[in-house]
C-alpha positions in Angstrom: 91.2 114.5 86.1 94.3 114.2 83.9 93.6 112.7 80.5 94.9 109.0 80.3 96.3 107.9 77.0 99.5 105.8 77.7 101.6 105.0 80.6 105.1 103.7 80.3 106.5 103.0 83.8 107.4 100.7 86.5 105.0 97.7 87.4 105.1 96.5 91.1 103.9 92.9 91.6 101.9 92.5 94.8 102.6 88.9 95.6 101.7 86.2 98.2 103.8 83.0 98.2 105.1 83.9 94.8 101.8 84.5 93.1 99.7 87.6 92.5 97.9 88.3 95.8 94.1 87.5 95.5 91.1 89.0 97.5 92.9 92.2 98.4 90.2 94.1 100.2 89.8 97.7 100.7 90.6 97.5 104.4 94.0 96.1 103.3 94.4 98.8 100.8 93.8 101.5 103.4 92.8 100.6 106.9 89.9 102.2 108.8 92.1 104.5 110.9 93.0 106.5 107.8 89.4 107.2 106.8 88.9 110.3 108.9 89.7 112.7 106.1 87.7 113.6 102.9 90.9 115.0 101.3 92.3 113.0 98.5 95.9 113.8 99.3 98.2 112.3 102.0 96.5 109.0 101.9 99.5 107.2 100.5 100.9 107.0 104.0 98.1 104.6 104.8 98.2 102.6 101.7 98.8 98.9 102.5 99.8 100.0 106.0 99.6 96.6 107.6 101.7 95.1 104.8 104.4 97.8 104.5 104.8 98.4 108.3 106.4 96.1 110.9 104.9 95.7 114.5 107.4 98.3 115.8 106.2 100.9 113.1 109.3 100.6 111.0 109.0 100.0 107.2 108.9 96.4 106.1 111.8 96.0 103.7 110.2 92.9 102.1 107.1 94.8 101.0 107.2 95.6 97.3 106.4 99.3 97.5 109.1 99.8 100.1 111.8 98.5 97.7 113.7 101.3 96.0 112.9 100.0 92.5 109.2 99.9 93.1 108.8 103.0 95.4 107.4 105.1 92.4 105.6 102.4 90.5 102.9 103.5 88.1 101.3 100.1 87.7 100.3 97.4 90.2 99.9 93.7 89.3 97.7 91.7 91.6 95.4 88.6 91.8 91.7 87.9 91.5 88.9 89.8 93.2 91.1 93.0 93.9 89.3 95.7 95.9 86.7 93.5 97.6 85.2 94.4 101.0 83.7 97.8 101.8 82.9 100.4 99.3 85.3 103.1 100.7 86.5 105.4 97.9 89.5 106.1 99.9 91.0 103.0 98.5 91.4 104.4 95.0 92.2 107.7 96.4 95.2 106.2 98.3 96.4 104.2 95.3 96.2 107.4 93.1 98.0 109.5 95.8 100.8 106.8 95.7 101.1 107.3 92.0 99.4 104.2 90.8 97.6 104.8 87.5 96.9 101.2 86.4 95.9 98.0 88.2 96.3 94.8 86.3 94.3 91.8 87.8 92.2 89.0 86.6 89.0 90.5 88.3 88.0 93.4 90.5 85.1 93.9 93.0 82.3 95.9 91.2 82.2 99.0 93.5 86.0 99.3 93.5 86.2 98.9 89.8 83.6 101.7 89.3 85.5 103.9 91.8 88.8 103.4 89.8 87.2 105.0 86.8 85.9 107.9 88.9 89.4 108.7 90.1 91.4 108.4 86.9 92.8 104.8 87.5 92.5 102.3 84.8 91.6 98.7 86.0 92.8 96.2 83.4 91.4 92.6 83.5 93.7 90.0 82.1 93.5 86.1 82.5 95.0 84.6 85.6 97.9 82.9 83.8 98.8 86.2 82.0 98.8 88.1 85.3 101.1 85.5 86.9 103.4 85.8 83.8 103.5 89.6 84.0 104.0 89.6 87.8 107.0 87.3 87.3 108.4 89.6 84.6 107.9 92.7 86.8 109.8 91.0 89.6 112.8 90.5 87.3 115.5 93.0 86.2 113.2 94.9 83.8 110.1 96.3 85.5 109.0 98.7 82.6 105.6 98.1 81.0 103.5 100.1 78.6 99.8 100.4 79.0 97.9 102.1 76.1 94.4 102.9 76.5 93.7 104.0 72.9 94.9 100.6 71.6 93.8 98.8 74.7 97.0 96.9 75.1 99.6 96.1 77.7 103.2 95.7 76.5 105.4 93.5 78.8 109.2 94.0 79.2 109.8 91.0 76.8 107.9 92.9 74.1 104.8 90.6 74.2 101.5 92.5 73.8 98.3 91.7 75.6 94.9 93.1 74.6 92.2 94.0 77.2 88.5 95.1 77.0 87.2 98.4 78.3 83.7 100.0 78.3 83.7 102.5 75.4 82.1 105.2 77.6 84.5 104.8 80.3 87.4 104.7 77.8 86.3 107.9 76.3 86.0 109.7 79.8 89.5 108.5 80.7 91.0 109.7 77.4 89.5 113.0 77.9 90.2 113.3 81.7 86.5 113.5 82.6 84.7 112.2 85.6 80.9 111.5 85.6 80.1 115.2 86.2 82.5 116.4 83.6 81.1 113.9 81.1 77.6 115.2 81.8 78.6 118.8 81.2 79.6 117.8 77.7 75.9 117.8 77.0 75.3 121.1 78.7 73.8 122.7 75.6 71.3 120.0 75.1 70.4 120.1 78.9 69.9 123.8 78.7 67.7 123.5 75.5 65.6 120.9 77.2 65.1 123.0 80.3 64.1 125.9 78.2 61.5 123.9 76.3 60.2 122.3 79.4 59.6 125.7 81.0 57.2 126.6 78.1 55.5 123.2 77.7 55.2 122.4 81.4 55.1 125.8 83.2 53.2 124.3 86.2 56.4 122.5 87.3 58.0 125.9 87.9 55.3 126.9 90.4 55.4 123.6 92.1 58.9 124.0 93.4 
């Protein structure tokens, strides 16, 4: 994965009736017909397919990511319980393929939240009222936000700064661009030393294989 330190870019507000959209499930993020591949590329075509596509197959001009100013957004602002539903990892794959590096929401479904970290996406939890305020700003004339993982802050277009919490281990992995396997390999020397000691102290385990 690419190390994540700071993102300064466009934030797209995913809205419903003027408020950040809540309970966005993984089937909405990427419908089942796009799950036939195990490749992580090319999935952006299915991202929010039912929202961004009209009945005749043409692009929905009212959907936020179809608008020119948000087509290359780095940040997505949404409502509570983002990523609920099935555990499909294609959901963060599709968001990453679109170029989304940060999702700001009041809460996330647990499995989706974990899958974001595994795929280099930073899920930022902020209070409901703050998310509503940020979504409103993102929908204005200035859509540029800064998210800094080292300082754990979100800087809005008006200059106000909001702090967020993040697990120290996951923060370290993102800063270094490590997935779980990569993080494990950081201890490769200790693992090899243990294996060498174990072969001497418990040789019967070798013959039991």
